[in-house]
Structures are given as C-alpha cells and as structure tokens.
N, C-alpha and C positions, 0 to 999 in steps of 0.2 A: 504494500500500500504506500502510495506517495506521501511524503511528508513535506512540511514547509520548506525545509532545506533544499529538497529536490526542485520545488517550484522556483525558489530564489535562484538556484543554479541555472535552470532552464531559461529564466527571464533575464539572467545576468544582472541581478540586483542584490542588495544586502538582505539579510533576514528581516531587518526592521522594516524596510520598504515593502517587502512581500507581505509581511504581517499587516501593515497598515492598509494596504490596498485590499486585501482579502477580508479585513474587518471593516471596510468601508469608512475609513477614517477621513472625513471630509476636510478636517483642519490641516492635514499633512500637506506640505508643499511638494506635491508629486505631479509631474506633467501628465496630461492625458495619454500621451504616447506610452509612457512607462506603465501607467495603469492598464492600458490595453494589452501590453506585453505580458504583464503578470497574470491578468485574467486568462489570456490565451494559453499561457503555460499551465495554469491550474486546470483548464479544461482539457488540454492535451494529455495531462497526467492523471486525469480523473481524480483530482485532489478533493478530499472532503475533510474539513477540520475534525480531528479525532473526538472532541467533546460532543459534536453533533452526532457522530456515529454511535457514540456510547449512549446518547440520549434516546436513540431508537430502541435500545434494549431497556426494558422496564424494570430490571432487577437493580437492587441497591446492595452495597456491601455493608452499610450501616456503620462505617468508620471513615475518618479522615486521617491524613498523615501530616505530622509536623516534622519537617526536615531541617536540621540545623547543622552547622559545620562541625560541631563537637558536642556530643550529648553530655559529657561530664563537665562542661563549662558552666559555672554557677550563674553566669549572666542569664542563661536561658531557662533557669528554673522557674522564675516568676512568669515568663512568657508561656511556658508549658502549663503552669497552674491556671493562667487565665483561659487558655484554650480548653483545658480539662473541665473547668467549671461550666463552660457553655455547652460542650458536647454532652456532658452528663445530664444537664437540664433538658437537653433536646433528645435524650434517649439514644445517643450515639456513643461512639468511643473514639479515642485518639491513639494513633500508632506513632511513636517517637522513633525517628531514624536519623542517621548521620550521613552526610555527603561531604567528604573532606578531600576529594581529589582536586588536582590543580586545574582540571578541565572537566566539563560535563556536557551531556546532551540528553535528549529525551530518553534514549535507550538506557543510559546509566541511571537516570532517576527512576525509570520504570523498573529497573532491576532492584533498586533499593526498596521501593514500595511494594513490588510484587504485582503482577498483572491481575487486575480485578479485585484486589484486596481492599482498596479504598475508593471512596466516591469523590475525593478532592484532596488537594495538597496545599498546605501553608509552607512556603519555602523561604528560609533565611539564607541570604546570599553568602557564599564562601568568598573570602577576601581575594582569592586568586583568580576568580572567574572574570573574563571579559564580558562586555555587554552581549556580544554575539553568543558566547557560551551560555550565558544566562537565558537569553531568548530561546536558544535551542532546547535548553532544559525544560522550558515551560510548554513545549509542544507535546503534550500528553493526551491521552484519551479521557482525561478528567480535568476539571477546572483547577487553576492554580492562583492562589493569592500570595503575592510577594510581601515579605515582612521587612519593613524599613528599607525598601528599595523601590525606586521608580524607574521604569524602563520604557523607552520609546517602542511602540509597537505592541505593548501589552497593557491591558486594562484589568485592574484587580490588585490593589496594594493598600497596605496600612503603614504609614510612616510616623516616626517620632519627630518631635520638634527639636531637631539637632541644633539649629542656630540659636534658639532661645536658651538651650542648656548651656552652650558656651558663653552666651552673654551673661548668664547668672554667675558663672565661674569668674569671668572678668570683673564683674561688679563686686564680687566678694573680695578679690585681691586688691582692687582699687580702694575699697573701704578700709583695708588693712594698711594702706599707704604704698602699695607696690605700683611702680610705673614701668619697670623693666621686666617684661613678661614674655616668656618663650612658649612655644607650642610643639608638643610631640604629636605629630599628625598620625592619622590612621592609614590604612592600606590605600595606596593611590588609585586602585581600580574601583574601589567601593564608593558608590555615590553618597552614602551616609557620611563617610570620611570627608568627602569633598564639601558636603554641607557644613560639617563642623569646622573645616578650615575656612570656608567662606564666613561662617559666623565669627570666628576668631578675628579675621581681618576687619569685618564690619564693626565689631564691638570695640576693637582697639581704636579704629578711626573715629567712631562716634564719641569715644572718651577722650579724644585728642591725645592719644598715646602713640608713640612711634612704633611702627612695625619693623623689627629687625629681621631681615630675611634669613640671616645666618642662625637665628634662634628658632627658626621653623624647620623641623627635620621630619621628613616623611618616614614612617616606620611601619607599623602594622598593629593588629589588635592584641598581640600576645606579649608576654613578659620579656622574652629574649630580644624582640624588636624594640620594645620600650627601653630596655637597658642599653642597647647599642646606640640608640638615638640620643639618650641622655649623656652617655659618655662623649659623644660628639660635641654636644653643647658645653659640657663641663671642661672640655679641653681647650676651649676658646680663651683668648687673652681677656676679652670682655664678655661677661656672661650675665644672664638675667638673675634677678632675685627671686623669681617665681616661675613655675611651669604649670601649664594646663596640659593634661594628657587626654587623648581622644578616647581612651578606654581604660577600664579598671585594671585589666591584666598588664597593660603597658605601664600603668602607674606603679604596680608592684615591681616591675623591672626597673623603673626609674629610681625607686627607693634603694634598690640593691646597688645600682650604679653610683648613686650619691654616697652610700656607705663605703663602697670600695675606694672612692676618690677622697674620702675624708671630709666630705661636705655634710655639715649637720643640717638635718631637716627637723624643725622648720627655721631654726635661728639663722642659717645661712641661705637656705633655699626652701621656699614654700612650694607645695605640690597640691594641686586640686585636680580631680579626675572626673570625667564624664562617665556615668553609670555607677551603680552601687550594688553591692552584694555582701553576703555575710563576711567574706574574708577581709573586707575593708576595715572591719572592727577588730581584727586580730593581727594586723601588721604593726610594726614598731618603727615610727609612731603610727597610730591609726590614721586612715586616709580620709581627708575631706573629700566629699563627693557630691556631684549633682545627680540625684536619683531620677531615672526616667520611668514613666508609667508603663512598664513592660507588661504587667498583669492586665491592665485595662486594654492595652493595645492588642495583647494576645486574645482577649475576649472579643474585641471588635473584629479581628481577623477571622476568628472562628464563626462569629455571627454572620459576617458577610458571606463566607463560603457556604454555610448551611442555608442561608436565605437564598443564595443563588441556586442551590440544588432544588429549592422550592419554586424557582421561577423568577426571582428578582435579579436585576442586572448587577454585574460587578462594577465597582467604582474605585477611584483612587482617593484615599482619605488621609488626612493628617490628624493625629491625636493631640489636640492642644489642651484638652481638659481631662484630667488634671494637668497642670503645667509641671515641668521639671522642678525639682525641689532641692535646695541646698541642704546638705547634711554636714555641718561644720564639726570637724574632729581635730586631731592633734597635728596634722601635717601642714597646716597653715598658721601663720602668726604675723603680728604687726611688724612692719618694716622699721 
C-alpha cells in the first residue's frame, strides 16, 4: 500500500508539501501546478490516508499509546499521569512505549505500538528527529497527537508555553539582581528548544539586558549535554553570574560541571531550570525550577485524541492555563 513518502517521491516534493496538499491545507503557499502534481501522484499510486482506511473497519482496540523518548525519564511521569486519568475516565487504557532511535518513520513507530493494538498515539518528539523524520513517523493507520511539538503538514498537537516559562526564569534572576545571564539551550532540532531560546532572547531584550552570544550554548535535554555546555561557559574569561537551562536533566549536568570547576552554586553562579520533577528537590543544592503543567497538558492531549476517535477534529492547542510556575529553591541567590 502506498504511503505519503511514496506520493512525495513521485511528485518530487517534500513530505510536508505532500501532506498539506492531501489534507487540503488552503493556507499553505503551494502553487496550483504543485498541487496538481501531488494529487496526480496520489491517484496514480492509489494512495489512501491510513487513518481513513482504518476508519472503514468498525473495530476498536480500546487503548491509546503514549510514546516518549525515554520511559524512565521523570519528566514524563506527570505527562503519563494526566493521560492515564483521562483514559481511565473514558473506559480506555494507555500503552506506554519508548522510541529512542536517532531516526524514525511510520514503520518503526508501528513496530513499537504493534499493528492494531491501539486506536491512536500521543507522540513526544525525540530530540534527534528531523522534521521530515517526525512527519514520516506520524503516517500511521491511527491518528497521532504530537506533544509539545508543532509540525508543518500535521494537525493535532498540544504545546506548552515555553516562552512564558523562560520569561519567568529571567524575571526571577532579575529580581535577585542578576544582569549577566547565560542560557544552556536544548536540542537544536527540537522546536520546543527553539521556542525556549526565542523566549530567552525576547525576555532579555525586553528587560534591557545584553544578550551575550558566547553565553548561549546549544546542548540537549540530558545531563551529559548540560554538563558539557556549562563547562564551555565556565571556561570563558568573562562569564555570567546566572544560567537558565532548557531542561531539568541538563541543569543536573550543569550543577556537576560547576562543582568540578570549583564554582559555588549559588554564591558564584545561580542556576534556574525549565521543568520540574522530584529529583530537583534532592540535588545539592536543590534546583530552582519553572514547573510546566505537564499533567494538564497530558490530559488535554488524551482528551483531544479520544474526542477525535469520536468524530471531533484534531487541532493545535497551547496550554496556557495553568501558567508555568516558579519553584524557588537553593540554586539561586541574590547577586
């Protein structure tokens, strides 16, 4: 059976363009000639979107899948809890799975969830996936809701207010008297990381604080990347008095790097992180964090997916209520 990738190849367009044409996205800036070429390729290949083919079958599995990059990552526990609460109330169940490969497509995701075992998928993006990889991974025979990712050519996502979270972190450091602030950025391919980086630049500019490019280091979501990025900053002749990290795990790595360099936290370097989980209360010092509404967002993603299975359209939503919340702990102090 032909897949979206086959149609895109036949029409000599990207996956995103093929998806937008076949989903009748009228807002996309695509020429009539390209639209005709894509539609002709789909007709030649007898392409039928998999979710429609599945809809012709009247059976249901009675379960959805939550796919995350790493099932033992504490950040995802509240996300899972929010999803679980909704599916339980709707007399369904949730299947937790992991997709940690550097690349993915519909076949690899289908292998994770098992053919016919679930009615839909909530997918948390792996930091290594390109947009094309992610779009290919959504081409399943069940609907997919993306968590904290927006993707051209795909409708169905629930995002966190990443820019607002970073603004809260900057405001906290400013209130403590910090003006020289650096940023340990997330994975460059991940759009949530890009939103947090944009939020950092916007918040610093709005506060009339200088943005030092050498203090902005792309890293990743995990502790080793956070440690490596922090070592880079601490090796500079001129360095910030405070750091914002794009993720909690990266902040734990940053604490380790500061300790190794003999830099005292928070008297010499304050650290505040985006995202909160139980381990932030057990580091030394404990980590100041901006908590994101993961549980509420997980519940919203599950509700959207189950409602869609009942006939409602998928949408792209931002969870702005409740807002991100500052949890002040020991890793930040007055300048």
